C-alpha distance (Angstrom), angle and dihedral (degrees) to the residues before:
residue distance angle dihedral
M1 . . .
G2 3.85 . .
L3 3.75 139.2 .
S4 3.85 128.8 -164.7
L5 3.80 137.3 173.6
V6 3.81 125.0 -148.1
Q7 3.82 125.4 -177.9
S8 3.85 125.4 -133.9
R9 3.82 141.7 145.0
A10 3.84 135.9 -109.5
L11 3.79 122.9 -159.4
R12 3.80 118.6 -118.9
G13 3.78 104.5 175.2
L14 3.81 106.5 -54.7
E15 3.77 89.7 -26.6
A16 3.83 118.2 97.7
A17 3.83 105.0 -150.6
R18 3.75 120.8 -159.4
V19 3.84 117.3 -105.2
T20 3.81 125.7 -166.8
V21 3.81 113.4 -151.0
E22 3.84 106.2 -152.0
V23 3.81 116.5 -168.2
H24 3.79 122.7 -169.8
L25 3.82 125.2 -173.7
A26 3.80 118.3 -164.3
N27 3.79 139.5 162.8
G28 3.79 116.9 -96.6
L29 3.77 138.9 80.6
P30 3.82 109.7 -14.4
S31 3.82 109.5 -101.0
F32 3.85 140.6 142.5
T33 3.83 112.1 -142.5
L34 3.80 123.3 -177.3
V35 3.84 117.5 -165.0
G36 3.87 134.5 168.3
L37 3.82 108.9 87.4
A38 3.82 94.0 -63.1
D39 3.85 120.8 177.9
V40 3.75 122.8 -132.8
E41 3.87 93.6 -89.9
V42 3.78 90.2 53.3
K43 3.86 92.5 49.0
E44 3.79 89.3 52.0
A45 3.82 87.1 60.7
R46 3.79 89.0 84.8
E47 3.79 93.0 74.1
R48 3.84 94.4 38.8
V49 3.77 92.5 50.7
R50 3.84 93.5 46.4
C51 3.84 93.2 51.3
A52 3.77 94.5 41.5
I53 3.84 93.2 52.8
Q54 3.80 92.4 46.5
N55 3.89 95.8 45.9
A56 3.83 89.4 47.1
G57 3.83 88.2 62.0
L58 3.79 94.7 -110.5
Q59 3.81 130.5 127.8
F60 3.77 119.8 -96.6
P61 3.81 112.9 -159.6
H62 3.86 96.4 -122.8
N63 3.81 95.3 162.0
Q64 3.78 96.5 54.9
R65 3.80 138.9 77.9
I66 3.85 106.3 -108.9
T67 3.83 118.3 -161.4
V68 3.81 120.2 -177.6
N69 3.81 118.5 -170.6
L70 3.85 119.7 -168.6
A71 3.83 104.8 -153.8
P72 2.99 133.6 -124.7
A73 3.80 89.6 48.5
D74 3.83 95.0 -156.6
L75 3.79 95.6 56.7
P76 3.80 114.2 93.5
K77 3.87 115.1 -126.3
D78 3.73 124.1 -160.3
S79 3.84 141.0 170.0
G80 3.77 127.6 32.9
R81 3.89 96.3 -74.9
L82 3.78 91.2 113.0
D83 3.78 96.5 57.2
L84 3.80 94.0 94.1
P85 3.89 96.3 46.1
I86 3.79 89.9 49.2
A87 3.80 92.3 50.5
L88 3.76 91.4 48.2
G89 3.74 91.8 47.7
I90 3.78 91.7 54.7
L91 3.81 91.3 47.7
A92 3.79 91.4 49.3
A93 3.78 93.9 47.0
S94 3.79 90.8 50.3
G95 3.88 91.1 49.7
Q96 3.80 97.4 -114.2
I97 3.85 90.9 120.5
D98 3.78 132.3 22.6
G99 3.82 108.0 -98.0
S100 3.81 93.5 -164.7
L101 3.85 89.7 65.4
L102 3.83 90.5 59.9
T103 3.85 93.0 67.3
H104 3.81 96.5 93.1
Y105 3.83 95.9 45.0
E106 3.76 137.9 78.7
F107 3.81 119.7 -158.3
A108 3.77 135.6 -161.3
G109 3.83 131.6 165.4
E110 3.73 143.9 116.2
L111 3.80 116.6 -112.2
S112 3.74 125.3 -138.7
L113 3.78 119.0 -148.3
T114 3.78 89.6 -99.4
G115 3.82 93.1 54.8
A116 3.78 95.5 -105.1
L117 3.85 115.1 139.6
R118 3.81 120.7 -120.4
P119 3.78 124.3 -161.5
V120 3.85 122.4 -103.4
R121 3.80 135.6 -160.6
G122 3.79 125.7 -86.7
A123 3.84 102.3 29.3
L124 3.81 91.4 145.0
A125 3.82 91.6 49.9
M126 3.81 88.0 54.9
A127 3.78 92.6 49.8
L128 3.78 92.1 46.9
A129 3.75 90.8 51.5
L130 3.81 90.5 55.5
H131 3.79 91.3 44.1
G132 3.85 91.3 52.5
G133 3.81 91.4 49.6
H134 3.85 91.2 53.8
T135 3.80 92.3 -136.2
S136 3.80 131.0 149.1
I137 3.80 92.8 -130.6
R138 3.81 115.3 139.5
L139 3.77 119.8 -134.6
V140 3.82 121.0 -140.8
L141 3.82 114.6 -161.9
P142 3.86 140.6 161.2
P143 3.79 123.1 -98.8
G144 3.81 110.7 -71.3
N145 3.79 94.0 25.2
A146 3.86 94.3 60.3
E147 3.84 90.9 56.2
E148 3.82 89.3 52.1
A149 3.77 94.6 48.0
A150 3.83 91.5 48.0
L151 3.83 89.0 65.3
V152 3.80 88.8 77.5
P153 3.80 107.8 91.5
G154 3.81 116.0 -112.4
S155 3.79 94.2 13.0
Q156 3.81 121.8 143.3
V157 3.76 106.0 -144.9
Y158 3.80 130.3 170.8
R159 3.76 126.6 -164.1
A160 3.80 119.8 -143.7
C161 3.79 123.4 -177.6
H162 3.77 99.0 -171.8
L163 3.77 140.0 25.7
L164 3.78 88.9 -114.3
D165 3.85 90.8 56.5
V166 3.79 87.6 62.7
V167 3.84 95.8 41.1
R168 3.82 91.5 55.1
Q169 3.78 90.7 62.7
F170 3.79 94.7 55.9
V171 3.84 102.7 41.9
P172 3.89 108.2 144.6
A173 3.78 113.4 -100.6
G174 3.81 111.3 -91.3
A175 3.76 94.2 15.3
A176 3.79 116.2 126.8
P177 3.82 115.2 -127.6
E178 3.78 88.7 -137.8
A179 3.81 89.7 63.7
L180 3.79 89.7 57.3
G181 3.81 93.5 45.7
L182 3.78 93.5 -113.0
D183 3.78 100.7 120.6
G184 3.77 97.4 85.9
A185 3.83 100.2 22.0
I186 3.72 119.6 134.9
Q187 3.80 124.0 -112.3
A188 3.82 110.5 -140.9
G189 3.85 110.0 -135.6
G190 3.84 92.7 8.5
D191 3.89 95.5 -110.8
G192 3.83 95.9 92.7
W193 3.83 116.2 176.4
T194 3.84 111.7 0.1
R195 3.76 135.2 166.6
V196 3.80 105.8 -128.9
E197 3.76 119.8 -145.1
S198 3.81 121.4 -170.1
A199 3.78 110.9 -108.7
V200 3.84 96.9 164.1
S201 3.75 119.9 112.8
A202 3.79 124.3 -168.1
S203 3.78 110.1 -100.1
R204 3.76 130.1 175.2
A205 3.82 109.6 -119.5
P206 3.77 119.9 -140.1
T207 3.80 106.6 -80.5
L208 3.81 136.9 -172.4
D209 3.78 107.8 -82.0
M210 3.77 125.6 -126.4
S211 3.76 90.1 -137.5
D212 3.83 87.8 76.1
V213 3.81 89.8 71.1
K214 3.81 109.6 87.4
G215 3.78 118.2 -146.7
Q216 3.83 116.2 -23.3
A217 3.78 93.8 122.8
G218 3.85 92.4 163.2
A219 3.77 92.8 51.1
K220 3.82 91.9 47.8
R221 3.73 91.2 50.9
A222 3.82 91.6 51.7
M223 3.83 89.8 49.3
E224 3.77 89.7 52.6
I225 3.85 91.6 51.6
A226 3.81 89.8 48.0
A227 3.81 93.3 50.9
A228 3.84 92.1 46.4
G229 3.81 95.5 51.1
G230 3.80 104.8 27.2
H231 3.84 93.6 -112.4
S232 3.77 129.1 159.3
V233 3.83 120.1 -116.8
L234 3.84 137.9 -155.2
L235 3.76 117.6 -161.5
T236 3.78 115.6 -158.9
G237 3.81 124.2 -175.4
P238 3.79 147.0 109.4
P239 3.79 123.7 -66.9
G240 3.85 113.5 -72.0
S241 3.74 96.9 15.9
G242 3.79 94.4 122.5
K243 3.83 103.9 -96.4
S244 3.85 93.6 132.1
M245 3.82 92.2 44.7
L246 3.78 90.8 54.6
A247 3.83 92.2 47.0
Q248 3.77 95.3 47.6
R249 3.81 90.0 54.0
F250 3.77 96.6 45.0
A251 3.83 96.6 91.2
G252 3.75 89.8 60.2
L253 3.81 89.7 62.6
L254 3.78 93.5 58.2
P255 3.82 119.9 100.3
P256 3.82 117.8 -103.1
M257 3.80 116.4 -82.1
S258 3.76 121.9 -102.4
C259 3.79 119.7 -128.4
D260 3.79 92.3 -103.3
E261 3.86 92.0 48.4
A262 3.84 90.9 48.6
L263 3.85 90.7 49.9
Q264 3.81 93.7 49.8
S265 3.80 92.3 47.0
A266 3.80 92.9 46.1
A267 3.81 92.7 46.6
I268 3.85 91.3 56.5
G269 3.79 90.6 46.9
S270 3.81 89.9 49.2
L271 3.78 90.4 51.3
S272 3.78 90.0 57.0
G273 3.79 95.7 39.9
R274 3.80 91.7 -114.6
F275 3.79 101.2 109.5
A276 3.78 118.9 112.1
M277 3.81 124.5 -175.0
E278 3.83 92.6 -129.1
N279 3.80 87.9 60.7
W280 3.80 94.0 58.8
G281 3.80 112.4 132.3
Q282 3.78 94.6 9.2
R283 3.79 120.7 121.6
P284 3.79 109.1 -117.6
T285 3.82 124.3 -123.3
C286 3.78 115.3 -157.4
S287 3.80 117.2 -168.9
P288 3.84 109.9 175.2
H289 3.79 119.3 -172.3
H290 3.75 117.5 -99.4
S291 3.82 91.6 -109.7
A292 3.88 91.0 66.6
S293 3.72 115.2 126.4
A294 3.76 127.7 -129.2
V295 3.78 91.2 -101.9
A296 3.78 90.2 53.0
L297 3.76 90.6 54.2
V298 3.80 103.1 42.0
G299 3.79 100.1 22.7
G300 3.78 133.5 -117.2
G301 3.78 141.0 146.1
S302 3.80 128.5 120.5
P303 2.93 111.1 -48.5
P304 3.81 91.5 25.9
R305 3.82 114.8 -108.5
P306 3.84 127.1 -166.2
G307 3.81 118.0 -98.8
E308 3.79 130.9 -145.6
I309 3.75 93.2 -78.6
S310 3.84 91.4 59.1
L311 3.81 92.1 43.6
A312 3.83 85.7 55.0
H313 3.85 91.1 54.6
H314 3.84 108.8 143.7
G315 3.78 87.7 3.9
V316 3.81 141.9 67.5
L317 3.82 131.8 -62.2
F318 3.83 106.7 -160.6
L319 3.80 114.4 -164.9
D320 3.82 110.1 -172.7
E321 3.76 118.8 -164.6
L322 3.79 89.3 17.8
P323 3.84 100.2 -172.2
E324 3.80 89.7 54.0
F325 3.80 93.0 67.8
P326 3.83 116.7 98.0
R327 3.76 111.1 -88.5
A328 3.79 91.1 -124.5
A329 3.81 90.3 56.0
L330 3.80 93.5 51.2
E331 3.79 94.4 45.8
A332 3.78 89.4 51.7
L333 3.84 88.6 64.9
R334 3.78 93.9 64.2
E335 3.84 99.2 84.0
P336 3.81 96.7 41.2
L337 3.83 90.7 50.4
E338 3.78 88.0 56.2
T339 3.82 102.4 37.7
G340 3.79 105.0 27.5
C341 3.85 93.6 -131.0
I342 3.81 138.5 73.3
T343 3.83 125.6 -143.8
I344 3.78 116.9 -155.5
S345 3.81 112.8 -160.3
R346 3.79 122.0 -169.1
A347 3.82 131.0 169.4
A348 3.77 92.4 -101.1
Q349 3.77 103.7 34.4
R350 3.80 146.9 -0.4
A351 3.77 128.8 -137.3
E352 3.85 133.1 -175.1
F353 3.78 122.7 -154.5
P354 3.82 128.2 -175.3
A355 3.77 115.3 -114.7
R356 3.82 109.9 174.0
F357 3.72 96.8 149.1
Q358 3.79 135.2 148.0
L359 3.80 112.1 -116.6
V360 3.78 116.1 -143.0
G361 3.82 111.8 -177.8
A362 3.80 128.5 -175.3
M363 3.80 127.0 -166.1
N364 3.81 144.0 156.2
P365 3.81 116.8 -111.5
C366 3.84 91.5 -123.6
P367 3.82 140.8 2.4
C368 3.80 93.8 -85.3
G369 3.82 90.9 40.5
Y370 3.78 99.8 -132.0
L371 3.76 105.2 95.1
G372 3.81 107.6 138.8
S373 3.81 93.1 6.9
S374 3.80 117.1 144.6
I375 3.82 91.3 -155.6
H376 3.82 104.4 46.7
S377 3.75 129.6 31.3
C378 3.79 121.1 -122.9
R379 3.81 115.5 -119.3
C380 3.84 97.0 -172.8
T381 3.78 122.3 113.7
P382 3.83 118.3 -124.4
D383 3.90 88.1 -109.9
Q384 3.81 91.2 54.5
I385 3.82 90.9 47.8
H386 3.82 91.6 49.2
R387 3.78 93.9 47.7
Y388 3.80 92.4 47.6
Q389 3.84 95.2 49.6
S390 3.82 91.1 41.9
K391 3.78 89.3 67.7
L392 3.84 84.7 82.2
S393 3.77 107.2 68.5
G394 3.83 124.4 -138.0
P395 3.81 93.5 -113.6
L396 3.76 92.7 52.4
M397 3.81 92.5 47.7
D398 3.84 89.9 48.6
R399 3.83 88.4 59.3
I400 3.85 93.6 54.5
D401 3.78 108.6 87.5
L402 3.77 103.9 -162.8
H403 3.78 124.2 40.9
I404 3.79 109.2 -170.1
D405 3.85 132.3 -171.3
V406 3.81 112.8 -144.3
P407 3.83 104.8 -167.8
S408 3.81 124.6 -162.3
L409 3.81 115.3 -98.6
P410 3.82 122.1 -131.5
N411 3.77 112.9 -112.1
A412 3.78 92.4 -115.3
E413 3.80 92.2 56.5
L414 3.77 92.9 41.3
L415 3.81 96.0 52.5
G416 3.87 95.5 36.9
A417 3.80 99.7 43.9
A418 3.80 118.6 113.0
A419 3.76 121.0 -123.7
G420 3.77 113.1 -81.0
E421 3.73 133.3 -130.3
T422 3.76 114.1 -57.1
T423 3.80 126.5 -113.6
E424 3.77 92.5 -115.3
H425 3.83 94.1 59.0
I426 3.83 92.9 47.3
R427 3.78 91.7 46.0
E428 3.84 91.3 54.6
R429 3.81 90.7 56.3
C430 3.90 90.9 46.0
T431 3.81 90.5 49.8
Q432 3.81 92.8 50.2
A433 3.83 91.7 47.9
R434 3.83 92.5 48.5
N435 3.80 90.6 47.5
R436 3.85 89.7 54.7
A437 3.78 89.1 53.8
V438 3.74 95.2 47.2
E439 3.79 91.6 50.1
R440 3.76 91.3 49.2
Q441 3.82 101.4 43.3
G442 3.83 109.0 3.0
C443 3.76 96.9 -112.0
N444 3.82 141.2 47.9
N445 3.76 120.0 -77.3
M446 3.77 95.6 -105.0
A447 3.89 89.8 60.7
L448 3.76 94.2 57.9
Q449 3.85 112.0 120.5
G450 3.74 137.9 -179.8
Q451 3.80 117.2 -26.7
A452 3.78 91.5 2.5
I453 3.79 88.3 72.5
E454 3.85 92.4 60.0
Q455 3.78 91.7 40.6
H456 3.83 99.3 51.9
I457 3.78 106.3 27.9
L458 3.75 90.4 76.4
L459 3.81 98.8 -162.9
D460 3.87 114.9 -169.5
G461 3.80 121.2 -133.9
D462 3.81 98.4 -92.8
A463 3.79 92.3 47.2
V464 3.82 91.0 55.1
K465 3.80 91.5 54.7
F466 3.81 92.2 44.7
L467 3.80 91.4 50.7
N468 3.80 93.9 49.9
V469 3.81 91.8 54.0
A470 3.81 95.9 42.2
A471 3.80 95.4 46.7
T472 3.78 92.0 49.7
R473 3.85 95.4 47.7
L474 3.89 93.2 44.6
G475 3.79 93.8 45.2
W476 3.80 95.2 -129.1
S477 3.75 121.0 -176.9
A478 3.81 119.0 -126.1
R479 3.86 87.5 -102.9
G480 3.79 90.9 51.3
T481 3.79 92.0 50.5
H482 3.77 92.7 49.8
R483 3.76 92.9 48.3
A484 3.80 92.0 49.8
L485 3.78 88.2 51.5
K486 3.82 90.2 52.2
V487 3.79 90.9 50.5
A488 3.86 91.4 48.0
R489 3.83 88.4 51.3
T490 3.84 90.3 53.5
I491 3.77 90.5 49.3
A492 3.81 88.8 51.7
D493 3.79 90.7 50.4
L494 3.80 90.6 51.9
A495 3.83 88.4 52.6
G496 3.77 90.7 47.7
S497 3.84 91.6 -120.7
H498 3.82 120.7 152.4
H499 3.85 92.4 -151.8
T500 3.77 130.7 46.1
Q501 3.81 106.9 -116.2
V502 3.76 136.6 -165.8
A503 3.80 92.5 -97.8
H504 3.83 91.4 55.3
L505 3.82 92.1 47.8
A506 3.82 91.8 46.9
E507 3.78 91.4 54.4
A508 3.80 90.8 47.0
M509 3.82 89.5 54.0
Q510 3.73 91.0 57.7
Y511 3.78 90.0 64.3
R512 3.83 94.2 52.8
R513 3.80 94.7 72.0
T514 3.78 116.7 129.2
L515 3.73 126.4 -138.9
T516 3.81 118.7 -78.4
R517 3.80 105.8 -109.4
């Protein structure tokens, strides 16, 4: 009769909760029982673990009653990440490895039938959980996952390619490897057991350049303001005017990511299996199709998974053909735009994901697309225009800071225009403006809330009078007034001004125009 304990992690939203794999071997009718609120993928581990141990040349206790408990019992467990801990627990309980040596390690990895280790989701979340707990626990992961987890500063991560690579590290003292069948065993991948150190530095990958966009000086100016202050943007114009070109180049204007921002963004991508090492330190741009559902945008499912708005955390969410999205999907964006996070509540569990993204929307002014165009005539009726623009509700429009017209360019101007300012030059100004804001208030201008708005906007006397008159005549809501103030503060930062002046406020007012209905 034997008992062993092995530590691992289970994902609950972005949190990696600790799981203790308890394995008990006892005499009785041979069986393999798995308890502890295990999902289907975890229950299937019984067959994977049995075949992996046998094909690795180790002894599987066929003639004993095997009970595996995944504690805590009320925490749902999914995926194959617990295959490796279960296999090690069986080997420790049967005396083939020293269970006392497993105390200072946590394990995760899916086993193939040959014993090779396969990557799992959420490796970065596991490493961040250990980092936040300030422990000296070492993390053992498959190839691919180990390199991700090593991105967390101060982490102790080991890469193992095969079950035998792990077993060799915990052979009982005085036991000969030949007795365990380890002397001639294969090592899948050839690397074996390796301590992984992070050697990746954040680098900006080649991006589409803003100089490709001819003309559109007003739209470029608005995109610069949005990048400097973290504001959301809505681009409105006829087909082919350059809205998508501007949006696709917007991420290149954003300042470089800090280490904490890069870790948060990468952890969410790892949770969804969409993180790649070559994307480390790059701001994400998510552009879902307009047929995407509300669940696809904000996340959901059981267990809850992050949606596009969380995958765009610290990056850009580009919604092209904005009115064509389902109404429910658009309305679901209202709270995340305000709070920077999304809480998904289900009957069995609740998960919270960060969602501090910059929204860039693009739309036509009417169904045919040519309302207000000087080149083509609009053929839509007033009722059609009203119904089309009414797909965007007032509360959603109120949360978008910059409303920009992107007119069509005449062919002569399009073909004869010189190359515009490069992305690098614009990014330098945006970075300087954002640094001024962070030094003054500890965050970008868009993140100002409550009393911090009055404290850091620094309106001069004339600007206060101008704002009172303008807000009254235009009928702004309290939210609209605050957002206009934040945009004006960003314009002042771009100009290097300590106070927000009338000129800055007047320019910000130009970006609060609503659609012509």
